[in-house]
C-alpha positions in Angstrom: 14.2 2.4 -15.9 13.8 -0.1 -13.1 12.0 -3.3 -13.8 9.1 -4.5 -11.6 8.8 -1.1 -10.0 6.5 1.9 -9.7 8.6 4.9 -8.8 7.2 8.2 -7.4 9.7 11.1 -7.6 8.9 14.4 -6.0 10.3 17.8 -7.1 10.6 18.9 -3.4 11.2 17.0 -0.2 8.1 15.5 1.4 7.1 13.7 4.6 6.3 10.0 4.4 4.5 8.0 7.1 4.9 4.3 6.0 3.9 0.9 7.3 5.5 -2.0 5.6 7.1 -5.3 6.5 10.5 -3.9 5.5 10.3 -1.0 8.0 8.3 2.1 8.5 7.7 5.2 10.6 7.7 8.9 9.8 10.5 10.3 7.7 11.1 13.8 6.4 13.1 15.0 3.4 12.0 12.1 1.1 12.1 12.6 -2.6 11.4 9.0 -3.8 8.9 6.3 -3.0 9.1 2.9 -4.7 6.6 0.1 -5.0 8.8 -2.8 -6.0 7.5 -6.2 -7.1 9.7 -9.2 -6.7 10.8 -10.9 -9.9 10.2 -14.6 -10.5 13.8 -15.5 -9.4 14.1 -13.0 -6.6 13.8 -14.0 -3.0 14.2 -11.9 0.1 13.9 -14.3 3.1 12.1 -13.6 6.3 14.8 -12.0 8.5 15.0 -8.3 9.2 18.5 -8.0 7.9 17.5 -9.7 4.6 14.7 -7.1 4.1 17.1 -4.3 4.9 19.7 -5.7 2.4 17.1 -5.9 -0.3 15.8 -2.4 0.5 19.4 -1.1 0.0 19.5 -2.9 -3.3 16.3 -1.2 -4.5 17.6 2.2 -3.3 20.7 1.7 -5.4 18.5 0.8 -8.4 16.6 4.0 -8.2 19.6 6.1 -7.3 18.3 7.4 -4.0 19.8 6.0 -0.7 16.9 7.6 1.3 14.0 6.2 -0.9 11.0 4.7 1.0 10.4 1.2 -0.4 7.3 -0.9 -0.4 7.4 -4.5 -1.6 4.9 -6.9 -3.2 5.6 -10.4 -1.9 5.2 -12.1 -5.3 5.8 -11.1 -8.9 3.3 -8.5 -10.1 1.5 -10.9 -12.4 -1.3 -10.9 -9.9 -1.2 -7.2 -9.2 -2.6 -4.1 -10.9 -1.9 -0.4 -10.5 -4.4 2.4 -10.4 -4.6 6.0 -9.6 -7.7 8.0 -8.7 -8.2 11.6 -7.5 -10.6 13.3 -5.2 -10.7 17.1 -5.0 -12.6 19.5 -2.7 -11.7 22.9 -1.3 -8.3 22.7 -2.9 -7.6 19.4 -1.1 -6.4 16.6 -3.3 -5.6 12.9 -2.6 -4.0 10.8 -5.2 -4.1 7.0 -4.5 -2.0 4.3 -6.1 -2.7 0.7 -5.3 -1.4 -2.7 -6.3 -3.8 -5.6 -5.6 -2.8 -9.2 -5.2 -5.3 -11.3 -3.2 -4.1 -14.9 -3.2 -3.0 -14.5 0.4 -6.0 -12.7 1.9 -7.0 -13.3 5.4 -9.7 -12.8 8.1 -9.2 -11.8 11.7 -8.5 -14.9 13.7 -6.6 -16.7 11.0 -3.3 -18.1 12.3 -1.1 -16.2 9.8 2.2 -17.2 11.4 1.5 -20.8 10.4 1.0 -20.0 6.7 3.7 -19.8 4.1 2.7 -16.4 2.7 5.3 -16.6 -0.1 3.7 -19.7 -1.5 0.2 -18.3 -1.0 1.1 -15.1 -2.8 -0.5 -11.7 -2.8 0.0 -8.2 -1.4 -1.9 -4.9 -1.3 0.2 -1.8 -1.3 -1.3 1.7 -1.1 0.5 5.0 -1.7 -1.6 8.1 -0.8 -0.2 11.5 -1.9 -1.9 14.4 -0.1 -1.4 18.1 -1.0 -1.4 19.1 2.7 1.2 19.3 5.4 0.2 16.8 8.2 1.1 16.6 11.9 2.4 13.2 13.1 -1.0 12.6 14.6 -2.7 13.3 11.3 -0.4 10.9 9.5 -1.5 8.2 11.9 -5.1 9.1 11.4 -4.6 9.0 7.6 -3.1 5.4 7.9 -6.2 4.5 10.0 -8.5 5.9 7.4 -6.7 4.1 4.6 -6.9 0.8 6.5 -10.6 1.2 7.1 -11.2 1.9 3.4 -9.1 -1.1 2.3 -10.9 -3.4 4.6 -14.4 -2.2 3.6 -13.6 -2.6 -0.1 -12.5 -6.2 0.5 -15.6 -7.0 2.6 -17.8 -5.4 0.0 -16.2 -7.6 -2.7 -17.5 -10.8 -1.0 -14.1 -12.5 -1.0 -13.5 -14.8 2.0 -10.2 -15.6 3.6 -8.1 -17.8 1.3 -6.9 -19.8 4.3 -9.8 -20.5 6.6 -12.9 -19.6 4.6 -14.4 -18.6 7.9 -15.0 -14.9 7.3 -14.6 -12.0 4.9 -11.1 -11.1 3.9 -9.9 -7.7 5.2 -6.2 -7.6 4.1 -3.1 -9.7 3.3 -0.3 -10.2 5.9 2.3 -8.3 3.9 0.3 -5.2 3.0 2.1 -1.8 2.9 0.9 1.8 3.2 2.7 5.0 2.5 1.2 8.4 3.3 3.0 11.2 1.4 2.4 14.8 2.5 4.0 18.2 2.1 7.0 19.3 4.2 8.1 22.7 5.6 4.7 24.5 5.7 3.8 26.6 8.7 0.1 25.5 8.7 -0.3 21.8 9.4 -3.5 19.7 9.2 -3.8 18.2 12.7 -6.7 15.8 11.8 -7.2 13.3 8.9 -9.8 11.0 10.5 -13.2 9.9 9.4 -14.9 12.9 10.9 -12.9 15.4 8.8 -13.2 16.3 5.1 -9.6 15.2 4.5 -10.3 11.8 6.0 -13.4 11.5 3.8 -11.4 12.3 0.7 -8.7 9.7 1.7 -11.3 7.0 2.2 -13.2 7.9 -1.0 -10.0 7.9 -3.0 -8.7 4.6 -1.5 -12.0 2.9 -1.9 -12.3 4.0 -5.6 -8.8 2.6 -6.4 -9.3 -0.6 -4.4 -12.7 -1.3 -6.0 -11.1 -1.1 -9.5 -8.1 -3.1 -8.4 -10.2 -5.9 -6.9 -12.4 -6.1 -9.9 -9.4 -6.3 -12.3 -7.7 -8.9 -10.0 -10.9 -11.0 -10.1 -11.1 -10.8 -13.9 -7.5 -11.8 -14.2 -8.1 -14.8 -11.9 -11.2 -15.8 -13.8 -9.2 -15.8 -17.1 -6.6 -18.2 -15.7 -9.2 -20.3 -13.7 -7.6 -19.6 -10.3 -10.3 -17.6 -8.4 -11.0 -19.2 -5.1 
């Protein structure tokens, strides 16, 4: 058992399209995806080689040198995990989220001038889809996930925690991983908003995000830190 980690292990190799501060891209033959929260005494740094070194550490922890790793930028005290499903025509999307919003921002905020580690907060999203996707469909899926995440935040009424000038749409350290089947002859070439699969992705992500945001707000209210 690995502390501060949500581990997804797959019985067969999958494709993973990921977007995260520690690296990303499209990878095949993946069997493990990890959402790793940093402990109170852990620090990565802000250099690429430091992120790579910590990624290797997590891969050793889970016993898989090829594992895809997403990080939360602060301890998981401000994050919650949820999984919802949407089914239609034998298509299924499982969504897992962690929600930490102390570092939320709006477009136009000068994020590079902000110490995100002190501010705290990350949104990580793992979508598991029971379809084989083309590279283009993986990109569309990431786009659909990003739209759903932003809409859930705007709907929540939360403003940027830095400028207060507009609705929050994300945090600077968000990560996304789209997990889909490998080695199938028939591939879905589309996963955008005009397709049923895109609709399922958006509905699943919004459902998970809405619950996550609500729980994060309740948690902050209890400790008197909601701003």
